[in-house]
C-alpha positions as CSV (number, residue, x, y, z in Angstrom):
1,X,-23.5,-6.4,20.9
2,X,-19.8,-7.2,20.5
3,X,-20.6,-10.9,20.1
4,X,-23.2,-10.2,17.4
5,X,-20.8,-7.9,15.5
6,X,-18.2,-10.7,15.7
7,X,-20.5,-13.4,14.4
8,X,-21.8,-11.3,11.5
9,X,-18.3,-10.1,10.6
10,X,-17.0,-13.7,10.7
11,X,-19.8,-14.9,8.3
12,X,-19.1,-12.1,5.8
13,X,-15.3,-12.5,6.1
14,X,-15.5,-16.2,5.2
15,X,-17.2,-15.2,1.9
16,X,-15.1,-12.2,0.8
17,X,-11.8,-13.9,1.8
18,X,-12.8,-17.4,0.5
19,X,-10.8,-19.1,-2.2
20,X,-12.9,-17.7,-5.1
21,X,-12.0,-14.1,-4.1
22,X,-8.3,-15.0,-3.6
23,X,-8.2,-16.7,-7.0
24,X,-9.8,-13.6,-8.5
25,X,-7.1,-11.5,-6.9
26,X,-4.3,-13.7,-8.2
27,X,-5.9,-14.0,-11.7
28,X,-6.1,-10.2,-12.0
29,X,-2.4,-9.8,-11.2
30,X,-1.4,-12.6,-13.7
31,X,-3.7,-11.1,-16.4
32,X,-2.3,-7.6,-16.1
33,X,1.3,-8.9,-15.9
34,X,0.7,-10.9,-19.1
35,X,-1.1,-8.1,-21.0
36,X,1.7,-5.6,-20.2
37,X,4.5,-8.0,-21.2
38,X,5.7,-8.6,-17.7
39,X,6.4,-4.9,-17.4
40,X,7.7,-5.2,-13.8
41,X,10.5,-7.4,-15.1
42,X,10.9,-6.4,-18.8
43,X,11.2,-2.7,-17.9
44,X,12.7,-3.2,-14.4
45,X,15.5,-0.7,-15.0
46,X,13.2,1.9,-16.5
47,X,10.6,2.0,-13.7
48,X,13.3,2.0,-11.0
49,X,15.1,4.9,-12.8
50,X,11.8,6.8,-13.2
51,X,10.6,6.2,-9.6
52,X,13.2,6.0,-6.8
53,X,16.0,7.0,-9.2
54,X,14.2,10.2,-10.3
55,X,13.9,11.7,-6.8
56,X,17.4,13.0,-7.0
57,X,17.5,13.9,-10.6
58,X,14.1,15.2,-11.7
59,X,12.9,18.4,-10.0
60,X,9.4,17.8,-11.3
61,X,9.1,14.7,-9.1
62,X,9.6,16.5,-5.8
63,X,8.7,20.1,-6.6
64,X,5.7,21.3,-4.6
65,X,2.8,22.5,-6.6
66,X,1.1,25.9,-6.5
67,X,-2.3,24.5,-7.4
68,X,-4.5,22.0,-5.4
69,X,-2.5,18.9,-6.6
70,X,0.4,17.3,-4.9
71,X,3.8,16.3,-6.3
72,X,4.6,12.7,-7.5
73,X,6.9,12.2,-4.5
74,X,4.2,13.4,-2.1
75,X,1.7,11.1,-3.7
76,X,4.1,8.1,-3.2
77,X,4.8,9.1,0.4
78,X,1.1,9.4,1.2
79,X,0.4,6.1,-0.5
80,X,3.3,4.4,1.3
81,X,2.0,6.1,4.5
82,X,-1.2,4.2,4.1
83,X,0.3,0.9,3.0
84,X,3.4,0.7,5.2
85,X,1.6,0.2,8.4
86,X,1.1,-2.4,11.1
87,X,0.5,-5.0,8.4
88,X,4.2,-4.9,7.7
89,X,5.0,-5.8,11.4
90,X,1.9,-7.2,13.1
91,X,0.4,-8.6,9.9
92,X,3.5,-10.4,8.9
93,X,4.0,-11.9,12.4
94,X,0.4,-13.1,12.4
95,X,0.8,-14.7,8.9
96,X,3.9,-16.6,10.1
97,X,2.3,-17.6,13.4
98,X,-0.7,-19.2,11.7
99,X,0.6,-20.2,8.3
100,X,4.2,-21.0,9.1
101,X,7.3,-19.8,7.3
102,X,5.7,-20.8,4.0
103,X,3.3,-17.9,4.2
104,X,6.2,-15.6,3.3
105,X,6.6,-17.2,-0.1
106,X,3.0,-16.7,-1.0
107,X,3.3,-13.1,0.3
108,X,6.1,-12.6,-2.2
109,X,4.2,-14.2,-5.1
110,X,1.0,-12.1,-4.6
111,X,3.2,-9.0,-4.3
112,X,5.0,-9.9,-7.6
113,X,1.8,-10.0,-9.5
114,X,0.2,-7.3,-7.3
115,X,2.8,-4.9,-8.7
116,X,0.9,-4.9,-12.0
117,X,-2.5,-4.8,-10.3
118,X,-1.5,-1.7,-8.5
119,X,0.1,-0.3,-11.7
120,X,-3.1,-0.9,-13.6
121,X,-5.2,0.8,-10.9
122,X,-3.0,3.9,-11.0
123,X,-3.0,4.0,-14.8
124,X,-6.8,3.9,-14.8
125,X,-7.0,6.4,-12.0
126,X,-5.1,9.0,-14.0
127,X,-7.0,8.2,-17.2
128,X,-10.4,8.6,-15.6
129,X,-9.8,11.3,-13.1
130,X,-11.6,14.7,-13.1
131,X,-11.4,18.1,-11.4
132,X,-13.9,18.7,-8.6
133,X,-15.6,21.9,-7.5
134,X,-12.4,22.9,-5.6
135,X,-10.3,22.5,-8.7
136,X,-8.7,19.4,-7.2
137,X,-8.0,16.2,-9.0
138,X,-10.6,13.5,-8.0
139,X,-9.9,9.9,-9.0
140,X,-10.1,6.4,-7.9
141,X,-11.8,3.1,-8.5
142,X,-15.3,4.7,-8.2
143,X,-14.5,6.9,-11.2
144,X,-13.2,4.3,-13.5
145,X,-16.0,2.0,-12.5
146,X,-18.7,4.7,-13.4
147,X,-17.0,6.3,-16.4
148,X,-15.0,3.3,-17.7
149,X,-17.0,0.1,-17.0
150,X,-20.2,2.2,-17.2
151,X,-19.4,3.1,-20.9
152,X,-19.5,-0.5,-21.9
153,X,-22.7,-1.6,-23.7
154,X,-25.4,-2.4,-21.2
155,X,-23.1,-1.7,-18.2
156,X,-24.1,1.9,-17.3
157,X,-26.2,0.9,-14.2
158,X,-23.7,-1.8,-13.3
159,X,-20.8,0.6,-13.4
160,X,-22.6,3.2,-11.4
161,X,-23.8,0.7,-8.8
162,X,-20.4,-0.8,-8.3
163,X,-18.9,2.7,-8.0
164,X,-21.3,3.4,-5.1
165,X,-20.7,0.0,-3.5
166,X,-16.9,0.6,-3.7
167,X,-17.2,4.0,-2.2
168,X,-19.4,2.7,0.7
169,X,-17.0,-0.1,1.4
170,X,-14.0,2.3,1.2
171,X,-15.7,4.7,3.6
172,X,-16.2,1.9,6.1
173,X,-12.8,0.4,5.5
174,X,-11.2,3.8,6.3
175,X,-12.5,3.3,9.9
176,X,-11.2,-0.3,10.0
177,X,-7.9,-0.9,8.2
178,X,-7.2,2.8,8.2
179,X,-8.0,3.7,11.7
180,X,-9.1,1.2,14.4
181,X,-6.7,-1.6,13.7
182,X,-3.8,0.8,13.4
183,X,-4.6,2.7,16.5
184,X,-5.2,-0.6,18.4
185,X,-1.8,-1.8,17.5
186,X,-0.2,1.5,18.5
187,X,-1.8,1.8,22.0
188,X,-1.1,-1.9,22.7
189,X,2.5,-1.8,21.8
190,X,3.1,1.5,23.6
191,X,1.4,0.1,26.7
192,X,3.6,-3.1,26.6
193,X,6.8,-1.2,26.0
194,X,6.3,1.8,28.3
195,X,3.3,1.1,30.5
196,X,1.4,4.1,29.2
197,X,-2.4,3.6,29.6
198,X,-4.1,2.9,26.3
199,X,-6.7,5.6,26.7
200,X,-4.0,8.2,27.3
201,X,-2.2,7.2,24.1
202,X,-5.6,7.2,22.4
203,X,-6.2,10.8,23.4
204,X,-2.8,11.9,22.3
205,X,-3.3,10.2,18.9
206,X,-6.8,11.9,18.6
207,X,-5.1,15.3,18.9
208,X,-2.2,14.4,16.6
209,X,-4.5,13.0,13.9
210,X,-7.0,15.9,14.1
211,X,-4.4,18.6,13.6
212,X,-3.3,17.0,10.3
213,X,-6.4,15.4,8.9
214,X,-8.7,18.4,9.2
215,X,-6.2,20.3,7.1
216,X,-6.9,18.1,4.0
217,X,-4.6,16.4,1.5
218,X,-2.0,19.2,1.1
219,X,-1.3,19.1,4.9
220,X,-1.3,15.3,5.0
221,X,1.1,15.2,2.1
222,X,3.4,17.8,3.7
223,X,3.7,15.6,6.8
224,X,4.0,12.2,5.1
225,X,6.8,13.3,2.8
226,X,8.9,14.0,5.9
227,X,7.7,11.1,8.1
228,X,7.7,8.2,5.7
229,X,11.3,8.2,4.4
230,X,12.5,8.6,8.0
231,X,10.4,5.8,9.5
232,X,11.1,3.4,6.6
233,X,14.9,3.9,6.7
234,X,14.9,3.7,10.5
235,X,13.0,0.4,10.5
236,X,15.2,-1.0,7.7
237,X,18.3,-0.2,9.7
238,X,16.9,-1.9,12.8
239,X,15.9,-5.1,11.0
240,X,19.2,-5.3,9.1
241,X,21.1,-5.1,12.4
242,X,18.9,-7.8,14.0
243,X,19.2,-10.1,10.9
244,X,23.0,-9.5,10.8
245,X,23.3,-10.8,14.4
246,X,21.7,-14.0,13.2
247,X,23.2,-14.2,9.8
248,X,24.2,-17.8,10.2
249,X,20.6,-18.9,10.3
250,X,19.5,-17.2,7.1
251,X,20.2,-20.2,4.7
252,X,18.0,-22.4,7.0
253,X,15.3,-19.6,7.1
254,X,15.0,-19.6,3.3
255,X,14.9,-23.4,3.2
256,X,12.0,-23.3,5.7
257,X,10.1,-20.7,3.6
258,X,10.2,-22.7,0.4
259,X,9.5,-26.0,2.2
260,X,6.7,-24.5,4.1
261,X,5.2,-23.0,1.0
262,X,4.6,-26.4,-0.5
263,X,4.2,-28.4,2.7
264,X,7.4,-30.4,2.0
265,X,8.8,-32.7,4.6
266,X,12.0,-31.8,6.2
267,X,15.0,-34.2,6.6
268,X,13.9,-35.0,10.1
269,X,10.4,-36.0,8.9
270,X,8.5,-33.0,10.4
271,X,6.1,-30.9,8.3
272,X,7.2,-27.3,7.9
273,X,4.4,-24.9,8.5
274,X,0.7,-25.6,8.8
275,X,0.0,-27.0,5.4
276,X,0.1,-25.4,1.9
277,X,-3.5,-24.2,1.9
278,X,-3.2,-22.3,5.2
279,X,0.2,-20.9,4.3
280,X,-1.1,-19.7,0.9
281,X,-4.2,-18.2,2.4
282,X,-2.4,-16.4,5.2
283,X,0.4,-15.2,3.0
284,X,-2.0,-13.8,0.4
285,X,-4.4,-12.2,2.9
286,X,-1.6,-10.5,4.9
287,X,0.2,-9.6,1.7
288,X,-2.8,-7.7,0.4
289,X,-3.5,-6.2,3.8
290,X,0.1,-4.8,3.7
291,X,0.5,-3.6,0.1
292,X,-3.3,-3.1,-0.7
293,X,-2.7,-4.0,-4.4
294,X,-6.2,-4.9,-5.7
295,X,-8.1,-2.9,-3.2
296,X,-8.2,0.3,-5.3
297,X,-7.2,2.4,-2.3
298,X,-3.8,4.0,-3.1
299,X,-5.0,5.1,-6.5
300,X,-7.1,7.8,-4.8
301,X,-4.0,9.6,-3.7
302,X,-2.0,8.8,-6.8
303,X,-4.7,10.4,-8.8
304,X,-4.2,13.7,-6.9
305,X,-0.6,13.9,-8.3
306,X,0.5,16.6,-10.7
307,X,1.7,13.8,-13.1
308,X,0.7,14.0,-16.8
309,X,1.6,10.5,-17.9
310,X,-0.7,7.7,-16.6
311,X,2.1,5.1,-17.0
312,X,4.5,7.2,-14.9
313,X,2.1,7.1,-12.0
314,X,1.6,3.5,-12.7
315,X,5.3,2.9,-12.2
316,X,5.1,4.5,-8.8
317,X,2.4,1.9,-8.0
318,X,4.9,-0.9,-8.9
319,X,7.6,0.6,-6.7
320,X,5.0,1.0,-3.9
321,X,4.3,-2.7,-3.7
322,X,8.0,-3.5,-4.2
323,X,9.0,-1.3,-1.3
324,X,6.2,-2.4,1.0
325,X,6.2,-6.1,0.6
326,X,9.4,-7.3,-1.1
327,X,11.6,-5.1,1.1
328,X,9.8,-4.1,4.4
329,X,7.7,-7.2,4.9
330,X,10.6,-9.5,3.9
331,X,12.9,-7.9,6.4
332,X,10.2,-8.3,9.1
333,X,9.8,-12.0,8.2
334,X,13.6,-12.6,8.3
335,X,13.9,-10.8,11.6
336,X,11.3,-13.2,13.2
337,X,12.4,-16.4,11.5
338,X,16.1,-15.8,12.3
339,X,15.4,-15.0,16.0
340,X,14.7,-18.5,17.1
341,X,11.0,-17.8,17.7
342,X,10.0,-20.6,15.4
343,X,11.4,-24.1,15.0
344,X,12.5,-23.9,11.3
345,X,12.0,-27.7,10.9
346,X,8.3,-27.9,12.1
347,X,7.3,-24.2,11.6
348,X,5.9,-24.1,15.2
349,X,6.5,-21.4,17.7
350,X,8.9,-22.3,20.4
351,X,9.6,-21.6,24.1
352,X,8.5,-18.1,25.2
353,X,7.4,-17.2,21.7
354,X,4.6,-19.8,21.9
355,X,3.1,-18.2,24.9
356,X,2.9,-14.6,23.5
357,X,0.4,-13.1,21.1
358,X,1.5,-13.2,17.4
359,X,1.5,-9.4,17.3
360,X,4.4,-9.4,19.8
361,X,6.7,-11.7,17.8
362,X,8.7,-8.8,16.3
363,X,9.2,-7.3,19.8
364,X,10.3,-10.7,21.0
365,X,12.8,-11.0,18.1
366,X,14.3,-7.6,18.9
367,X,14.1,-8.1,22.6
368,X,16.3,-11.2,22.3
369,X,19.2,-9.0,21.3
370,X,18.5,-5.6,22.7
371,X,16.3,-6.2,25.7
372,X,14.1,-3.3,26.6
373,X,15.6,-1.1,23.9
374,X,14.5,-3.7,21.3
375,X,10.9,-3.7,22.4
376,X,10.9,0.1,22.6
377,X,12.3,0.3,19.1
378,X,9.4,-1.8,17.8
379,X,6.9,0.2,19.7
380,X,8.2,3.4,18.2
381,X,8.3,1.8,14.7
382,X,4.6,0.7,15.0
383,X,3.7,4.1,16.3
384,X,5.2,5.8,13.3
385,X,3.9,3.3,10.8
386,X,0.4,3.2,12.1
387,X,0.2,7.0,12.6
388,X,1.2,7.6,8.9
389,X,-1.3,4.9,7.8
390,X,-4.1,6.7,9.6
391,X,-3.2,9.9,7.9
392,X,-3.1,8.3,4.4
393,X,-6.4,6.4,4.9
394,X,-8.2,9.5,6.0
395,X,-7.8,10.8,2.5
396,X,-9.1,7.6,1.0
397,X,-12.2,7.8,3.2
398,X,-12.6,11.5,2.4
399,X,-12.4,10.7,-1.4
400,X,-15.2,8.1,-1.0
401,X,-17.2,10.5,1.1
402,X,-16.9,13.2,-1.5
403,X,-18.0,10.8,-4.3
404,X,-21.1,9.8,-2.3
405,X,-22.1,13.1,-0.7
406,X,-20.2,15.9,-2.3
407,X,-17.2,17.9,-1.3
408,X,-18.9,19.7,1.6
409,X,-19.4,16.4,3.5
410,X,-15.7,15.8,3.7
411,X,-15.3,18.2,6.7
412,X,-17.8,16.2,8.7
413,X,-16.1,12.9,7.7
414,X,-12.7,14.1,8.9
415,X,-14.1,15.1,12.3
416,X,-15.8,11.7,12.7
417,X,-12.6,9.9,11.5
418,X,-10.6,11.7,14.3
419,X,-13.2,10.7,16.9
420,X,-13.0,7.0,15.8
421,X,-9.3,7.1,16.8
422,X,-10.5,7.0,20.5
423,X,-12.7,4.0,19.8
424,X,-9.8,2.1,18.2
425,X,-7.7,2.6,21.3
426,X,-10.1,0.6,23.5
427,X,-11.4,-2.0,21.1
428,X,-10.4,-5.6,21.3
429,X,-7.4,-6.3,19.0
430,X,-8.7,-9.4,17.2
431,X,-12.1,-7.8,16.4
432,X,-10.4,-4.7,14.9
433,X,-8.2,-6.9,12.6
434,X,-11.2,-9.1,11.6
435,X,-13.3,-6.1,10.7
436,X,-10.4,-4.7,8.7
437,X,-10.0,-7.9,6.8
438,X,-13.7,-7.9,5.9
439,X,-13.8,-4.4,4.5
440,X,-10.6,-5.0,2.6
441,X,-12.3,-7.9,0.8
442,X,-15.5,-6.0,0.2
443,X,-13.5,-3.1,-1.5
444,X,-11.5,-5.6,-3.5
445,X,-14.3,-7.3,-5.4
446,X,-15.9,-4.3,-7.3
447,X,-12.4,-2.9,-7.9
448,X,-11.1,-6.1,-9.5
449,X,-14.2,-6.3,-11.7
450,X,-13.3,-2.8,-13.0
451,X,-9.6,-3.6,-13.5
452,X,-10.3,-6.8,-15.4
453,X,-13.0,-5.2,-17.6
454,X,-10.8,-2.2,-18.4
455,X,-7.6,-4.2,-18.9
456,X,-7.5,-3.5,-22.7
457,X,-7.4,0.2,-21.8
458,X,-4.4,-0.3,-19.6
459,X,-2.7,-2.4,-22.3
460,X,-3.2,0.3,-24.9
461,X,-2.0,3.0,-22.6
462,X,1.2,1.0,-21.8
463,X,1.9,0.3,-25.4
464,X,1.4,4.0,-26.2
465,X,3.9,5.0,-23.5
466,X,6.5,2.4,-24.5
467,X,6.2,3.4,-28.2
468,X,6.8,7.1,-27.4
469,X,9.2,7.1,-24.5
470,X,11.3,3.9,-25.1
471,X,11.1,3.5,-28.9
472,X,11.0,7.2,-29.9
473,X,7.9,6.9,-32.1
474,X,5.9,10.1,-32.9
475,X,2.4,9.1,-31.8
476,X,-0.3,11.0,-29.9
477,X,0.1,10.5,-26.2
478,X,-2.7,8.7,-24.3
479,X,-3.2,10.9,-21.2
480,X,-6.9,11.0,-20.4
481,X,-10.2,9.4,-21.6
482,X,-11.8,12.8,-21.6
483,X,-11.1,15.1,-24.6
484,X,-11.0,18.3,-22.7
485,X,-8.6,16.9,-20.1
486,X,-6.5,15.2,-22.8
487,X,-6.0,18.5,-24.6
488,X,-5.1,20.3,-21.3
489,X,-2.6,17.6,-20.3
490,X,-1.0,17.5,-23.8
491,X,-0.2,21.3,-23.5
492,X,1.0,20.8,-19.9
493,X,3.3,17.9,-21.0
494,X,4.7,20.0,-23.9
495,X,5.4,22.8,-21.5
496,X,7.1,20.4,-19.0
497,X,9.3,19.0,-21.9
498,X,10.2,22.5,-22.9
499,X,11.2,23.4,-19.3
500,X,13.3,20.2,-19.1
501,X,15.0,21.0,-22.4
502,X,15.8,24.6,-21.3
503,X,17.1,23.3,-18.0
504,X,19.3,20.8,-19.8
505,X,20.6,23.4,-22.2
506,X,21.4,25.8,-19.3
507,X,23.2,23.0,-17.4
508,X,25.2,22.2,-20.6
509,X,26.1,25.9,-21.0
510,X,27.3,26.2,-17.5
511,X,29.3,23.1,-17.8
512,X,30.9,24.4,-21.0
513,X,31.7,27.7,-19.4
514,X,33.3,25.9,-16.5
515,X,35.5,23.9,-18.8
516,X,36.6,27.0,-20.8
517,X,37.4,28.9,-17.6
518,X,39.2,25.9,-16.2
């Protein structure tokens, strides 16, 4: 049975992750970057100020909601929980082991353009979201495929069909990328570091996942907003210390990355990496596996935010890819490449590193400096990363389940999802990763069709936002594609602006009083 599953999955994987699909992924990012005027660069300061910069200055970003929605910060943390997972550690290591140092360059490139793919998904998600029977926001690729693409002349059946396909693939992917592959990495690393039996760890995770997932999105968001900042900062600190101990090798590391990306010959005559095609393919695949830009996954949680402006949530999508790939994945790559695990001239694994699985390269890098403590640190990091990913992806799967079968079916889904955690703890690692790759690709295709088709909508919404918020023009905001929701959001936006004005006036008054008294 396992052999048959492996063969079928391999055949499908070769199609969905072939060059046509990768070219489509890159084309979408380039298209959205061009149509929005290179927004990730031209408005760099603006989106940084209104994402990570606003956490400490805008109470609307972090304030918990009284309704069924979640805050913008909670939506980011839940999305990062799902994206910052084992792909940032194990996935990066695998890409380097197979594609050489050059894979890192292609990971950067796909992330740069992926910022605007993720931005576009989130903008469309907010524009086409609706309220469900529980008065919760429901949005995602399935909604803009059905209500956006489906509105195009002659595309009603196509849009509805692709929405169903996307939901089916997402449902299945939630058990792969969002569950089995994450759990498998967790139990393997805990076993390697501490000798705890895999099934025992699996049972513990089953309980830990069940207690949160069955409580729904509000409980998931309450956990992720606490876990994600802690785990990311902890991992960044660890990698920076490791890189700092090998700081003298960093110039050579960057040289090997750029040479390997284009299969350039080194001074000594060796070929860096495994060839440009393999480096490109592995970098792009693992980059997408890590940041999920193009899959249409994180938009399902971003759409649950209490945000009013589609572009504001789109900017969180830019930051999500930036934080996930440009920061976390890069630090993982530099940790591995500066550790001596690879010959930077040939791009081949060396010494003991050549005899271990690629998934253990980060542990090897940390172990070189810190011994057992280094391996234990990586095991704990993977445990936190993967656990948070499982929580985030449980919401994606529940959203797909709701679209296909109604809100009542989500309770059954969440219980099944928790049980699959046990299966992931005993599954073969390679098969778990291969299945995850396949479902990623299957989700990607219908979503990218929707994003490309609706790219003019994203462009209009972006221009509308820039005109109002950056150029001060008095034009009607573009908040929803549905008149009744547009009107509701306009009133909510006006109220939010009034509250901000009152708060600013109060702060100014208090400051003035303080000066007078002083």
